[in-house]
N, C-alpha and C positions, 0 to 999 in steps of 0.2 A: 235807522240805517236802511237804505233800500236793498232788497235782496238782489244778488247778482248771480246769474247762471253762466258758466263758462264752458265752452267746448274747445279743447286744445288738441292740435294735431302736431305730432313731432315730425320734423322734416328730415333730420339726419342725426347721426350719433356722435360725430366728432368734427370739430373745426380746427382746434389747436390744442396742443398738449395731449394728455392721455388720462385714462382712468386709473384707479388705484389698484389695478390688477398687478400682482407681484411678478417680477421678471422670473422666467423659468430657470431652473438649475441646468447646468451644462448637460447632464444626461438626457434632459428633455428637449434640448434645443434642436437636435437633428430631427426628432419626430415632429416637432411643431413647424420646423422649416419646411419639411416635406408636405405636411398637411396644408400649410398656407400656400405653397406652390400649386397644389392641386386646386385650391379655391381660386387663386389668382388666374390660373389657366381657364377654369370654367367661366369666371367673370369676363375674361377677355374674349373668349369664344362666343359667349352669349351676346355681349354688346357688339361684337363684330357682326354677328348674325342680324341683330336688330338694325344696325346701320347699313348693312348690305341690302336688307329688305327694303329700307327706305330709299336707298339709292336706285335700286332696280325699279321699285314701284313708281318713283318720280319720272323716270324715263319711259316706262311703259305707258304712263298716263299722258305723255306728250301728244300722240296722235288722236287721243280720245277727247281732248278738251278743245276749246275754242283757240284759234290761232293767237289771239291777243293774250291769252293766259299762258302760253307755252314758255315764255321767259321765266315765269314764276316757278314752273316745274324744273327748268334747267338749273336755276340758281339753287333751289332746294336740294335737287339731286347732287349737285356739285358739293354743297356743304356737307351732306350726309356722306358722300364719298371721301371727303377730306377727314371727317371724323373716323370713318372706317379705317383709313390708312394709319391714322395716328394711334387708334386703339390696337390694331393688330400688330403693327411693327414697332411699337414702344411698350413691350410688356413690362410688368413690374420686375424689379431686381431679383425678387425671390425666385422667379422661374429660372433665371440663369445661374443663381446661387446654387441651386440644387444640382444643376447640370455640372457646374464647376466642382462641386463637392464629389459627385460621382466619378469625375475624371481623375481624382487624386488617389494615390495609393492609400490603403487603410491606415497606415502609420501616420500619414500627414493630415488626415481628416480632422482629428481631434484638435490639432493646432490651428487649422484654418477655420473651423466651425464658428467660434465666437465672432470673428471678423465678418464672416458672411451673414451671420444673424444680425449683427449691428447695422451693416449696410442695408440689409433688406428692411429692417424696421425703420431706419431713417428715410429710405426711399418711399415707404408707404406714407409716412407723415408728410413728406415733401409733396407727394402727388395729390394730396387734398388741401394743400396750403392755398392762400388767397390768390397767387398769380394764376393758378389753373382756373379758378372761378372767374377771374377777370378776363382771361383768354376766352373762356366759354361764352361769357356775356358779350365780349367784343366781337367775336366771330359771328355769333347769332345776330347781333345788331347790324353788322356789316351786310349779312345776307338779306335781312329784312329791309335795310336801307336801300340796297341796290334795287330790290323789287319795288319799294315804295316811291323812291325819288328818281330812279332811273326809268321806270316805266309807268309812273303815276298810278300804281296799284297799291293804294295806301292800306286798305283793309287786309289784302293778302300779305303785304309786307309786315304789318303788325302781327298777324297770325303766325307767319313764318318765324319772326324773331322770338315770339313768346313760346311757341312749341319747341323750337331749337334750344332755347335757353333751358326750358324745363327738362328736356331729355338729357342735355349735357349735365345738368345738376344731378339728375337721378343717377346717371352713370358715375359721377364722382362720389356721390353719397353711398352708393352700393359697393364701392371698392373694398376689397378685403383689408382689414385693419387689425387683425389679431396680433401681429408682431409690433406694429406701430403704436398700439395702445397699451402695451405691457411694460411695466417696470418703472415708469417715471413718476407715478403717484400724484399726478397733477389734477387739475380741474377740467372736466369736459364741458364744453359749451354747446348746448343743444338748442338750436333755434326752434321756436314754436310759434304757430299761427293761432291766435286765440280769438274766437268769436264771442263777444261779451254783450248780450242784450241786457239792458238795465231798465228796471221798472220805472215808467214815467218819462223815459228819455227816448227820443227818436232822432235819427236812425240808430240802430245798434252799432257798436264800436268794434272794429277789427284792429288787433294789435300784433306786432311782430317783436318778439323779445328773445334774448339769449339767457337760457336758464343754466346755472351751474350745477353739475352733477358730480359728486365725488366718486 
């Protein structure tokens, strides 16, 4: 048997379902809800900052580049601006759940807490489901297509589509998932990109697979 050496890079931790982490008991739910709200807020502000920087940078670069390249910067900046608005003005449910919990009298919090926890967990799972990935790829491809086919800047269009897709996927894959991955005991699907050079074969083989992790 020929020896095989593999280098595997994990790209994300959850696509569907959840890990085998046990659901928290009710006394722990409020603490976990508040901690997750803090993580969600930090994630939203961080990615809003990234997208704001890309938006401003694209328009700042406009007068510095050649005239024929300016439409590329405009389209890229508009795409980053759209992502900025979506990220900042569509926070995860857990943020508003904590605000809603704080607005209740103490006697009502215990009764409302389980529902708010379930809604927040379901929202986290929903926000990394396949429609969001499809939307990310579609919007990125649209921006790249406008640059490529609208202005005949094919290389720039391909780069824009690839970079936008990568950033969007990174944003989705870094989303907080502590609530969404608790309690269902299912199988986590972790995509991994494996570089597999094989003795005596050329060229080496790249594979993309989904690995199940309990």
